N, C-alpha and C positions, 0 to 999 in steps of 0.2 A: 765217652762215646754213648753210654747208656742215657745220659742226660740229653744229649743232642737228639737221639732217636725219640725219646719221650716228648720233647718239645715239638718235634716235627709232627708227631701223631696228634697232639692237642690242636695245633694250628690247622691241620688238614681237616679234622672233624668240625671245625668252626664254620667251614664253607658248605654250601648246599647246592652247588652247581652240578650240572649233569656230568656223567662219565664222558671220557674222550670219544666223541663220535663226530659225525658231520655237523652236529649242533655245537659241540664244544671241541674245538680243534687243537687245543694246546694242552700239554701235560709236562710236569716236572717230576722226576723220580730220584730218590736217594736211598742208598742201602749199603750193605757191607757183607763180606763173606770171606771165603778162603781161596787161595790159589796155590798151585804148585807146579813143579817141572815134571814132564813125563819121563825123563831119563834119570836125572840125578836125584830126584826126590826132594823132600823138604816142603814145608807148608808155611805160607805167610798170610797176613791179613790184607784183604783187598776192599777198601771203601770205593764207592762209585757214585757218580751224579750224571743224570742225563736230562735232556730236553727232547720232547717229541712233538711232531706235527702231523695231524690227520691228513692223509692224502686221498683215501678212498675207504669204503667199508671193509676192504681187505688189507690195505697197506698203511703203515705209518712210517715216517722218516725220523730217525733218532740220531742225535749228537750226544755221544757218551764219552765220559772220561773215567778211566780206572787207574788207581794207584796200587802199587805193590809195596807193602811194608814187611820186611823180613827181619825177624828178631835174631840177633846174635849176641850171646852173653846176656847182659841185662839191658841192652839198648836195642830199640827198633830203628832200623835204618831204611831209608827210601830205596827200594830195590829197582823199581821201574815206574814209568808213567806211560799210559797208552790212551790215545784218543781214537774214537771210531765214528764213522758215519754209516749207520746201519739202516737197513730196511727191515721192518717188522711185519711178517706175514701173519695176519690174524686167521685162526682156524675155526672161529665160531661167529655167530651173529653178534653184532655189537650191543644188542639189548640183553644178552645173557650176563648173569653175575660172574660165571666162571668162563674165562677166555684164554685158552691155550694159544701159543704162537711159536713161530720160528723166527730167527733173526740171523743176519749175516751182513758183512760190509767191510770196506777197506779201513785201514787205520795207520797210525804212525806211532811206533814204539821207541822209547828211549830208556836205556838202562844205564847202569854205572859205567859201561864200557863203550857201547856203540848206540846208534839210533838209525832207524830206517823204516820204510813202509812195511806194513804187514796186513793181516786181516783176521777176522774172527767169525765164528758161526756157533749157533747153539739153539736151544729151545727153552721155553719158559711158559709161565701161566700167570694170569692175574685173577684175583678174586675180589670183587667189589663188596665192601661192607655197607656202603650206602651210595648215594648218587654222585659222590665226589671222591671217595677214598678207596684205594685198592691196595692189597698186599700182592707183591710180585715175587716170584721165585724163578731163578735162571740157573742153567748149567751150560757151560760153553767151552769151546776150544779157541785158544789164541795161538796163532802162528808166530814162532819166535824168529829172531834174526840170526843169520849165519855169520860167525866171526871166528877169528883165530886167537887161541890162547896157548902160549908156549908152543907155537908152530903147529898147533893142532886145530883143525876146523871143528867149530862147535855150533850146533844148531839145536838148541834146546827149546821145544815147544811147551806150552802151558795149558793147564786146565783151570777152570774157575767154577765156583758155585756161590751165588750171592742171593740175598733176600733184602727186600726193602719196601718202601711205601711210594705209591704214585698218586699225585694230586692233579686232577684234570680241570681245566678252566677255559674261559673264552665265552663269547656272547654270540649266539646265533641270530640271524636276521628275522625280524618279525615285522613285516611291512605294515600290517593293519593294527599292530599294537594290541592284539587280543590275547596275548599270552601263549599263543601256539606258533611255533617257528614256521617259517615259510615252507620248509621241506615237508612238514607234516600237515600243513594247513590246506584242507580241501576246499575251503571257502576264503581265499586270500583277500577278498575285498569287503569284508564285514565292516560296517560303520563303527566308528569309535563309540565305546561305552556299551556296546551290545554284548550280553552274556552269550558265551559260546560253549560248545562241548569239546571233547578231547580232540576232535578233528578240525577245530577252528570254525565250525559252522554254527550259525545262530541257533539257539535252543528253540525247539518246537515241542512244547510240553504235551499238546494233544495229538501230535503226529499227523496233522492234516495237510502238511506241506506248506503251511504258512508260518513263518518264524514268529515267535512270541511278540517281538517288537513291532511287527506289522499286523498282528492278529487282534482284531477287536473282541474276539472270544477265545482267549488263549487256553482256557481250561476245558473247552468243548470242541470236538472235531467238527469242522464245517467245510464250506466251499471256498475255493480260491477266489471265485468271482465275487464273493460277499465278504472279503477280508477275513476269512477263516471262521465265519459264523454259520450255523446250520439254518436250513430252510425246510422245516418239516412238511409243509403243505406244497412245496415246490411252486410257489407263485412269484418267485424272484425277489421276495422281501425277507430279509433276515428275521429270524424268530424274535430277536431282541427289539426289532422295530415294528413287528407285526402285531396289531391289536387282536387278530384272530389267527394265531400261529398254526392251528390245526385244520383250518379251512381256507382254501385258496380264494383270493380276492384281489381287486386292483390296487395299485399303489395310491391312487387318489383317495381311497377309503382306508388307508393304512392296512391293506391286506385283508379286509373283510368283504364278504360277498354281498351282492345287491341283486336279489332274485328278480325284482320287478323293474330294475334299471332306472329307478327314479332319482338316483344320486344319493340316497340315504341307505346306509348299511343296514342289513337285516337285523342286526342286534339292536339298532336304534329305531327301526321302522315299526310304527304302530299300525300301519296299513300296508302290510307286505305284498298285497295282491293288486296294487294300483294299476289301472290300465296304462298301457304304454303311451307315452306322449303327454300324459297329464302333468300339469305343474303341481308341485307339492310343497308343503311347508316343512319346517325343520323336523317334524315327527314322521315325515314320509306320507302324510295324508293329503288328498287332493285339496287345492285351495278353493275356498268358498267365500269370496270376499263379502257377499251380502248375507251370508249365514242363512240361506233359505233351503239348504239341504241339497242343492244342485251344484255340482262342481263347476268351477269357472270354465273349465274346458268344454262343458256341455251346456253352459248357461247362456241363453240368448240375451239375457239382461243381467250380466255379472255384477253390476253395481247397484241393482235395484232388486229387493227381495220379491220373489214371486212364488209360484207353485210348481211342483214337480210336473203336474199335468200340462202346465203351460211353458215347460222347459225353462223355468226360472224367471219368467216374466210375470208381472202382476196382472190380475184380471179385474178390469174396472168397467162396469156397465155404463154405457152412455144414456143420457136422459132421452126419453121418448117424447117428441114434441106433438106428434099426432098419432092417433090409433092406426095401426097397420104400417107405420114407418119402420124400416129396419133399425136394429140396434147393433152398433159396432163398437169395438174397443178403441180406447185412446192410443195415440202414438206417444212414446216416451223418449226423453233425451237425457244424455249425461250432463253433468254439471258444466255450465258455461259453454255448452255446445249448441250449434244451430242445426247440425246434422243429426237425424234420429239414430237411436241405438241400433246396432246390427241385429237383424232379425225382425225389426218393426216394419219393414217394407211389405211383408205379407199382409199386414193389416190394411195398408194403403191399397194394395192390389185387390183386397176383398171389397173395399169401397168402390174401386174402379169397376169391378165386375157387377156390383149392384146397380150402379148408374147406367151401365150398358144394358142391363136387363130391364131396367125401369126408366123408360125415356121421359116419364113425367116427373122424375125426381131431380132436384138440385141439392147441392150440399153447401153448408156454411162451415167454415173453419174458424175455430176459436183457439188462440194461442196463450199459454201461461208460462210463468217461471216460478222458482221458489223465492223465498224472501231475502236471499243473499244478494248483495249489490244495491246500488241506488235505484230509485224508482225510474229515473230517466233511462238508465242502462237496461233495466229489466224490460221496459216497454219496447226498446229497440231489439232486444234479444228475442222477445216473443214474436215480434214482427218477422224476424229472420226465420224463425221456426215455421211460421205460417207459409212463408215463401218456399221453404224447402219441401214441405208436404205438397203444396200446390204444383210445384215444378214436377214432382214425381207423378202426380195425377195426369197432368197434361201430356207428359211423356208416355203415359199409358193409353192415351187416346181420348181423354175427356176434354171437351172444348172449354175454354176459359169462361164462357158465359154461363156455364153450369156450376162454376165454382165461385163462391163469394167468400170474402175474408172480412170478418168483423174486425172492429178495432182491436188491436192487441190489448190484452188484459194485464200483462205483467204479472205481479204477484197476487193479484186479486182473486177472489173466489177459490181459495185453496181446497183441494180434495181431502187433504190430510194435514196434520200438524207440521209446522215448519221447525219444530224443536228436535226432530230426529232425522237422521239421514234417510231412513226408509220413508218417512213422511214427505221430506223434501223431494225425494225421487218421484213420488206420485204426483207432485205438483208441477213438475217439469214436463208439460204435456201439450198436445194439440187435440182438441175434441172435434168430433164430426156431428153436425146437426142437419138431418135430412129435411127438405122442404118440398111439398108437392106443388 
């Protein structure tokens, strides 16, 4: 018997399942003790074996078998066999190591003389050594069977006291396979492979309400709207994506401010006070295509270098043919264009005013181009430029007979070199020649 109990102990310790609870619903127990009659006396050995099934946190159902071995002389004889179907009422929480209980239930008793139904009742306690193994102790009453012996009615009831080991087993349901059984799982739909806490919920290391597996910044508390990342300047851009995390700015500039609204972040803007609406370069400075110091947005001749005083247009004095004849500025054109540059009309209007004030004057128009293009093409282009200026003058009230157009000159008589853009811009012109 000692060898059997030792073997049972070794086997039970080899398992690491939970104690018999709603998670682990089955148990098997084996033990031995003593029994005796309440009237006639005598003590015998009582081995027992039981199976139990968890019903609720307070009740277990037990199927138990007891044997009575009574020693007479040098021989132990089987005195009785008793099977019971007991209910075990647990008196403590199932998570406690020490668990007292009451038990009772119907049985069937067979001894050497008779057999019949009976019942038992008693109390006991379990003490769990680990998550799978418990020592149990029980003391109980067994109702005996009434029978006649030598014409005498005999009804001898029994007492018993046993001790043994209980091993609990079974597998609880874990729907999301996260290692936390459904009964204890507060987050039963956790995706496969996600690390969870004791409640079965995905781990949230920084405590910001966003689980680590969904958190782009799992070690720093942040906002749910930004996948768990912080936004120090509250501009709606996570600090990890914000080029200026301490100062609010638009998403188009990676969270950096743009004080003058020119589309270049302040940190990269070499001209942070650019006027609103000005076109700027990559450094945030106003575009100045002709490099004359006048921003394109204010330059009446943005492709031709001029002076600040003349709003970016060049100042070229016309030749004086006769003493006392007015001097006016040339009209300039963009490359390969017959319409004069925006802003040049005021020069034509000035010529119109002079003609109206001096009825004895006529004007001769002379048209030129730069050196680009064929001679034939440039002659035609200079002719179209003459026509463009003459049309504006007649629209201003000057009769055609007061306007003469010399033969177009094409690229002849350049005012400046044709080797630079600035020089070529001065050569694309119409000149005015007053005649008394």
